[in-house]
VOGURO-614078 format. One line per field, with one value per residue (C-alpha): residue number from 1; chain; x, y, z. Coordinates in steps of 0.1 Angstrom, whole numbers. Layout:
residues N
num NUM_... .
cadena A_... .
east X_... .
north Y_... .
up Z_... .
END
This chain:
residues 439
num 1_2_3_4_5_6_7_8_9_10_11_12_13_14_15_16_17_18_19_20_21_22_23_24_25_26_27_28_29_30_31_32_33_34_35_36_37_38_39_40_41_42_43_44_45_46_47_48_49_50_51_52_53_54_55_56_57_58_59_60_61_62_63_64_65_66_67_68_69_70_71_72_73_74_75_76_77_78_79_80_81_82_83_84_85_86_87_88_89_90_91_92_93_94_95_96_97_98_99_100_101_102_103_104_105_106_107_108_109_110_111_112_113_114_115_116_117_118_119_120_121_122_123_124_125_126_127_128_129_130_131_132_133_134_135_136_137_138_139_140_141_142_143_144_145_146_147_148_149_150_151_152_153_154_155_156_157_158_159_160_161_162_163_164_165_166_167_168_169_170_171_172_173_174_175_176_177_178_179_180_181_182_183_184_185_186_187_188_189_190_191_192_193_194_195_196_197_198_199_200_201_202_203_204_205_206_207_208_209_210_211_212_213_214_215_216_217_218_219_220_221_222_223_224_225_226_227_228_229_230_231_232_233_234_235_236_237_238_239_240_241_242_243_244_245_246_247_248_249_250_251_252_253_254_255_256_257_258_259_260_261_262_263_264_265_266_267_268_269_270_271_272_273_274_275_276_277_278_279_280_281_282_283_284_285_286_287_288_289_290_291_292_293_294_295_296_297_298_299_300_301_302_303_304_305_306_307_308_309_310_311_312_313_314_315_316_317_318_319_320_321_322_323_324_325_326_327_328_329_330_331_332_333_334_335_336_337_338_339_340_341_342_343_344_345_346_347_348_349_350_351_352_353_354_355_356_357_358_359_360_361_362_363_364_365_366_367_368_369_370_371_372_373_374_375_376_377_378_379_380_381_382_383_384_385_386_387_388_389_390_391_392_393_394_395_396_397_398_399_400_401_402_403_404_405_406_407_408_409_410_411_412_413_414_415_416_417_418_419_420_421_422_423_424_425_426_427_428_429_430_431_432_433_434_435_436_437_438_439 .
cadena A_A_A_A_A_A_A_A_A_A_A_A_A_A_A_A_A_A_A_A_A_A_A_A_A_A_A_A_A_A_A_A_A_A_A_A_A_A_A_A_A_A_A_A_A_A_A_A_A_A_A_A_A_A_A_A_A_A_A_A_A_A_A_A_A_A_A_A_A_A_A_A_A_A_A_A_A_A_A_A_A_A_A_A_A_A_A_A_A_A_A_A_A_A_A_A_A_A_A_A_A_A_A_A_A_A_A_A_A_A_A_A_A_A_A_A_A_A_A_A_A_A_A_A_A_A_A_A_A_A_A_A_A_A_A_A_A_A_A_A_A_A_A_A_A_A_A_A_A_A_A_A_A_A_A_A_A_A_A_A_A_A_A_A_A_A_A_A_A_A_A_A_A_A_A_A_A_A_A_A_A_A_A_A_A_A_A_A_A_A_A_A_A_A_A_A_A_A_A_A_A_A_A_A_A_A_A_A_A_A_A_A_A_A_A_A_A_A_A_A_A_A_A_A_A_A_A_A_A_A_A_A_A_A_A_A_A_A_A_A_A_A_A_A_A_A_A_A_A_A_A_A_A_A_A_A_A_A_A_A_A_A_A_A_A_A_A_A_A_A_A_A_A_A_A_A_A_A_A_A_A_A_A_A_A_A_A_A_A_A_A_A_A_A_A_A_A_A_A_A_A_A_A_A_A_A_A_A_A_A_A_A_A_A_A_A_A_A_A_A_A_A_A_A_A_A_A_A_A_A_A_A_A_A_A_A_A_A_A_A_A_A_A_A_A_A_A_A_A_A_A_A_A_A_A_A_A_A_A_A_A_A_A_A_A_A_A_A_A_A_A_A_A_A_A_A_A_A_A_A_A_A_A_A_A_A_A_A_A_A_A_A_A_A_A_A_A_A_A_A_A_A_A_A_A_A_A_A_A_A_A_A_A_A_A_A_A_A_A_A_A_A_A_A_A_A_A_A_A_A_A_A_A_A_A_A_A_A_A .
east -164_-195_-207_-239_-245_-261_-280_-271_-294_-314_-292_-260_-245_-213_-202_-196_-173_-176_-144_-129_-101_-66_-66_-95_-79_-61_-93_-113_-88_-83_-89_-113_-95_-93_-87_-52_-43_-72_-65_-28_-35_-59_-35_-5_-22_-27_9_21_-1_11_47_43_18_24_0_-21_-28_-35_-62_-77_-79_-91_-119_-128_-126_-134_-158_-140_-115_-85_-63_-40_-32_-13_-36_-33_-26_-61_-77_-58_-69_-105_-104_-90_-119_-143_-128_-145_-125_-133_-117_-87_-81_-86_-61_-35_-38_-36_-6_12_7_18_49_58_56_76_103_112_121_152_184_219_248_270_306_315_350_345_382_415_419_385_355_320_289_255_238_201_197_164_149_150_119_87_52_21_-11_-43_-76_-104_-133_-159_-140_-115_-86_-70_-57_-34_-16_-7_5_28_36_48_74_85_91_109_131_141_127_135_105_71_46_9_-16_-53_-84_-107_-144_-169_-164_-126_-121_-102_-119_-111_-98_-72_-60_-59_-40_-15_-10_-7_23_36_32_29_31_-5_-19_-55_-50_-60_-61_-35_-27_-15_9_22_27_48_67_77_71_50_51_32_39_75_90_97_119_94_56_34_-3_-33_-58_-83_-73_-62_-39_-25_-18_-2_22_32_37_59_80_92_105_127_104_102_68_60_46_23_-12_-48_-82_-83_-90_-94_-95_-111_-102_-128_-136_-164_-148_-155_-182_-203_-213_-176_-169_-196_-186_-150_-160_-182_-156_-134_-162_-175_-142_-154_-170_-138_-128_-127_-133_-127_-141_-124_-138_-138_-173_-205_-224_-201_-212_-248_-245_-223_-249_-275_-253_-243_-279_-286_-255_-254_-289_-277_-247_-247_-223_-243_-242_-204_-203_-229_-210_-179_-195_-206_-169_-161_-160_-166_-147_-154_-123_-118_-96_-74_-43_-60_-72_-37_-24_-52_-46_-9_-18_-42_-17_-42_-35_-52_-58_-80_-76_-108_-97_-92_-54_-47_-11_-2_-20_-2_32_23_12_39_20_0_4_-8_-23_-50_-51_-82_-119_-111_-86_-105_-88_-102_-78_-49_-66_-66_-50_-32_1_9_9_-22_-4_0_5_-27_-35_-13_19_22_40_70_63_61_38_51_74_102_125_103_114_151_179_205_240_269_305_338_373_403_437_470_474_439_443_475_458_426_442_451_416_402_429_420_383_388_411_386_360_385_382_419_413_396_426_450_431_439_474_487_476_488_521_530_559 .
north -285_-275_-239_-219_-183_-159_-133_-96_-80_-94_-112_-108_-133_-139_-175_-195_-225_-247_-264_-268_-293_-278_-293_-269_-237_-228_-227_-210_-183_-175_-139_-129_-136_-109_-115_-101_-108_-87_-60_-58_-55_-25_-8_-14_6_35_34_33_62_84_75_86_114_127_155_149_114_125_149_121_96_122_131_94_81_111_129_162_181_194_221_228_197_216_228_266_285_301_266_256_288_283_247_256_279_250_227_229_239_205_186_209_203_165_164_184_160_129_144_150_114_101_123_111_75_79_103_76_53_74_54_67_55_31_24_-13_-26_-60_-69_-53_-21_-24_-1_-5_15_22_56_64_87_101_91_125_123_105_103_99_86_96_80_105_86_70_81_110_95_126_106_88_121_122_86_91_128_129_101_116_149_134_114_146_138_169_166_152_149_142_130_126_124_154_153_159_196_194_200_182_175_204_181_166_200_212_181_185_222_214_193_220_197_221_199_186_174_167_133_99_62_43_74_92_63_65_102_99_70_85_122_145_182_189_160_154_120_104_75_57_57_52_49_27_26_4_-26_-4_17_-14_-30_2_3_-33_-27_4_-14_-36_-4_3_26_15_11_9_-27_-50_-42_-49_-45_-36_-64_-71_-102_-101_-129_-130_-152_-150_-120_-98_-72_-84_-49_-40_-70_-62_-25_-35_-59_-32_-5_-24_-38_-3_6_-10_-40_-59_-54_-86_-92_-124_-133_-161_-174_-204_-196_-202_-177_-150_-158_-156_-123_-108_-118_-98_-68_-69_-69_-38_-18_-24_-10_23_28_53_29_-2_-14_-14_-31_-58_-66_-69_-92_-115_-121_-126_-155_-164_-194_-213_-230_-255_-234_-203_-221_-233_-197_-183_-209_-200_-163_-167_-186_-159_-131_-102_-66_-56_-80_-71_-93_-92_-121_-123_-130_-108_-100_-137_-143_-113_-127_-157_-136_-136_-127_-95_-59_-42_-57_-40_-53_-57_-47_-9_-8_-4_-7_27_42_31_43_79_91_66_71_39_38_26_18_-20_-52_-70_-102_-123_-102_-97_-130_-112_-75_-47_-17_18_33_59_32_32_67_62_42_24_30_11_25_9_21_-2_8_-3_-27_-39_-49_-67_-89_-96_-97_-134_-143_-124_-138_-174_-168_-150_-176_-203_-186_-182_-144_-135_-97_-97_-113_-89_-59_-70_-84_-52_-33_-55_-63_-26_-15 .
up 11_30_33_36_29_54_35_41_16_-13_-39_-18_7_26_25_57_59_90_102_67_63_57_22_14_27_-5_-25_3_8_-29_-38_-66_-99_-126_-163_-161_-197_-211_-184_-193_-230_-224_-200_-222_-250_-226_-216_-252_-262_-233_-240_-276_-275_-240_-231_-261_-250_-215_-228_-249_-221_-195_-219_-226_-190_-168_-192_-190_-213_-194_-210_-181_-159_-132_-104_-100_-68_-71_-72_-41_-23_-32_-21_13_19_12_38_73_104_119_89_88_125_120_92_112_142_119_102_135_146_112_114_149_139_107_119_146_117_108_110_119_99_118_108_113_114_98_97_107_86_69_77_62_66_50_44_36_6_-4_-38_-54_-76_-64_-77_-55_-70_-51_-60_-63_-79_-57_-26_-25_-5_9_38_14_8_44_44_14_15_51_49_15_31_62_38_20_-15_-36_-60_-51_-80_-72_-97_-90_-113_-118_-114_-142_-137_-140_-103_-76_-42_-18_9_-15_-24_13_24_-4_3_40_31_7_-23_-53_-83_-83_-116_-127_-143_-131_-140_-159_-179_-147_-139_-175_-172_-140_-154_-187_-183_-205_-214_-182_-158_-147_-148_-114_-102_-80_-79_-48_-41_-43_-72_-91_-112_-141_-119_-103_-137_-149_-120_-125_-162_-159_-133_-162_-178_-148_-128_-92_-74_-38_-39_-58_-46_-55_-40_-3_23_60_82_116_141_168_198_224_240_209_205_175_165_163_142_117_116_109_81_65_69_45_23_14_-4_-36_-53_-55_-18_3_40_60_94_113_146_169_182_162_183_170_135_143_162_135_109_127_130_94_84_105_98_61_55_70_47_19_0_8_-28_-28_6_-4_-36_-16_9_-20_-26_11_36_72_85_117_130_158_180_183_171_139_133_136_111_87_89_83_52_40_48_50_43_76_105_135_166_186_209_246_245_216_225_227_193_178_187_164_134_108_76_77_65_97_129_151_187_208_207_207_178_146_112_104_130_109_78_91_122_147_129_111_73_55_22_26_6_-5_-23_-1_-8_30_30_15_13_40_39_30_56_56_41_10_1_5_-10_11_-2_12_17_26_33_34_46_31_60_57_20_29_55_35_1_1_10_-20_-43_-33_-39_-72_-86_-76_-97_-125_-125_-127_-133_-99_-83_-100_-88_-53_-58_-73_-42_-13_-30_-36_-14 .
END
């Protein structure tokens, strides 16, 4: 396996692989591996403590991990009012426009119930029913992700969820970022709690004196939050999807704009040290130009240390042609995929494994993160091979119904009898026989 690193800043590099053989792809495309056993042990202790001690445990963990003692976890109306005054008019307007676009996209996902006659005298249909209690986790550490409130709160509201609980970590002063409170208030979410990390997931999963128990938990987070979500799922609490560090793949050919390519890579890399970016191209000049742009743009970023650490875990792959690039991307199954290639629609038709796809030079992944309308809560770590991103369907259950007439059971009854008898389930057979033989 041959590769060389092109240096971005001192001590950091992005590995480049030239025309790797397919037998090498699995190793090249492997995400950074965490010590999951140690992580699960630590998180399990947090979950156990919160389950037993409830609010007392939340206060202990908030003091230990966030450096602040919280007496009342529920955000007050006065705190919300003060926060709204601190948010600029420009940001308020931006949030309102983004919310409108997200609402349009998700409201179009509503489905009407259709009654299907599957057999003479037999009617079947399916109905969407909102999950009554949902929990939203909103990261607020190195980056306050108020946009995630829109991505989760809007479809929850459209679905008709009766109770929406929001947890987000406080800062060292015990406050929540004003934009987070404004966005939550804009969506009329009133149950906002100052608690973060694995302890917040535990609180929503099991319930405490302050935080209500919910039936399904949504939202991104660090490795501790991700582990907590996966662990509470074993206790019967639903979660949106398995997820890990954020990632993007950019597929570029000679028609791309190298400065755009570099900007897209860095926009994902700045999320955190464990984020991963992947550049795939069939043109060596794209690599050279992207390198120069990465050098220039990285130095201007306030979060350049995060981005540089992320680039150290990231790769650029030179492929023989577009077809090979498509195959490699489908194997990687990225959370986000940007297609900066000439025939991007043709390429897009062949993409089968990706969370969300961004087409052409003028469609940055950042648009999906904030305001274009699609949801930014997406499967990572290769889960896009089998999982979808969050949508309106994520907040509803599908319940099936059926109605069989007396004539219908008489016609279908012998079929059911034969199948039940073949499985040696005679009570099943009798439940049908008694009905269709009744005069």
